[in-house]
C-alpha positions in Angstrom: 45.6 65.0 36.8 43.4 67.9 35.7 39.9 67.8 34.2 39.9 69.7 31.0 36.7 70.6 29.1 36.4 71.2 25.4 34.3 70.8 22.3 33.5 72.0 18.8 33.0 75.6 17.6 29.1 75.7 17.9 29.1 74.0 21.3 26.9 71.1 20.4 29.7 68.5 20.9 31.3 68.7 24.4 33.7 66.5 26.2 35.9 66.3 29.2 39.3 64.6 29.7 41.6 63.8 32.5 45.2 64.9 31.6 48.0 66.8 33.2 47.8 70.6 33.4 51.2 70.7 31.6 50.4 68.9 28.4 52.6 67.4 25.6 51.0 67.5 22.2 52.1 66.4 18.8 51.9 68.4 15.6 51.6 66.1 12.6 52.2 67.0 9.0 50.0 64.4 7.3 47.4 65.8 4.9 44.5 65.7 7.4 46.3 67.1 10.4 48.0 69.8 8.3 44.7 70.9 6.8 42.7 70.8 10.1 45.4 72.1 12.4 44.9 69.2 14.8 47.3 69.2 17.8 47.2 65.7 19.2 46.7 65.2 22.9 46.3 61.4 23.1 44.6 60.1 26.2 43.3 56.6 27.1 39.7 56.0 26.2 38.9 55.7 29.9 40.0 59.3 30.4 37.7 60.7 27.8 34.0 61.4 28.3 31.7 62.7 25.6 29.2 64.8 27.6 27.0 66.0 24.8 26.5 65.9 21.1 26.6 62.2 20.3 23.9 62.7 17.7 25.7 65.7 16.2 28.8 63.7 15.2 29.6 62.4 11.8 32.6 60.1 11.0 35.2 60.4 8.3 37.6 57.6 7.4 40.1 57.2 4.6 43.0 54.9 3.5 42.9 51.9 5.8 39.7 53.1 7.5 41.2 52.4 10.9 41.2 55.9 12.2 37.7 57.2 13.1 37.6 61.0 12.6 34.6 62.5 14.3 33.4 66.0 13.5 30.4 68.1 14.3 27.9 67.9 11.5 26.9 71.5 12.2 30.2 73.5 12.4 32.6 70.9 10.9 35.1 71.0 13.7 37.0 67.8 14.5 37.7 68.1 18.2 38.7 64.5 18.8 39.1 61.2 17.0 40.3 57.6 17.4 43.8 57.4 15.9 45.1 54.5 13.8 48.3 54.6 15.8 46.6 54.4 19.2 43.2 52.6 18.7 42.9 52.3 22.5 43.0 56.0 22.9 41.4 59.3 21.9 43.3 62.1 20.2 41.9 65.3 21.4 42.6 68.4 19.5 44.4 70.6 22.1 43.1 73.7 20.2 39.6 72.6 21.2 40.2 72.7 24.9 38.5 75.4 26.8 40.9 78.2 28.1 42.0 78.1 31.7 43.0 74.5 32.6 46.2 74.1 30.5 49.2 75.5 32.4 51.7 74.8 29.6 51.9 73.1 26.3 54.9 71.5 24.8 54.7 70.8 21.0 56.7 68.1 19.2 56.6 67.5 15.5 55.8 64.2 13.8 56.4 63.3 10.2 53.0 61.9 9.5 53.3 62.6 5.8 55.6 59.5 5.9 53.5 57.7 8.5 54.5 54.1 7.7 58.2 54.9 8.1 57.7 56.9 11.3 54.8 55.4 13.3 57.3 53.5 15.5 58.5 57.0 16.8 55.2 57.8 18.4 55.0 57.5 22.2 52.6 55.0 23.7 49.6 56.2 25.7 50.6 56.8 29.3 48.0 56.5 32.1 
């Protein structure tokens, strides 16, 4: 496992995660992910640490309200959120990781535009 650091564009929100150096991410085509360019790297909540910016976060929810989309109230970047599909995890936007710690990135596509029909295809969180 590698410690990866990341955060929002303005730097107020910062986090660190434990994840492999060779990461597998998911590119979703739902309306939110398509518009924000979020590349999902889902880690257990225990492997995520918010190191700064708690007071700079705002929350956006829609539809069922289960997913908690956190974004920086200053720059608007959503660097992580709690996904509806994995409420025991954190989906970090791989695009928000600092350069240098990721050795390789494998991207798989997910049809989130048809979420209800495809959610069973998502991998569980692995420790």
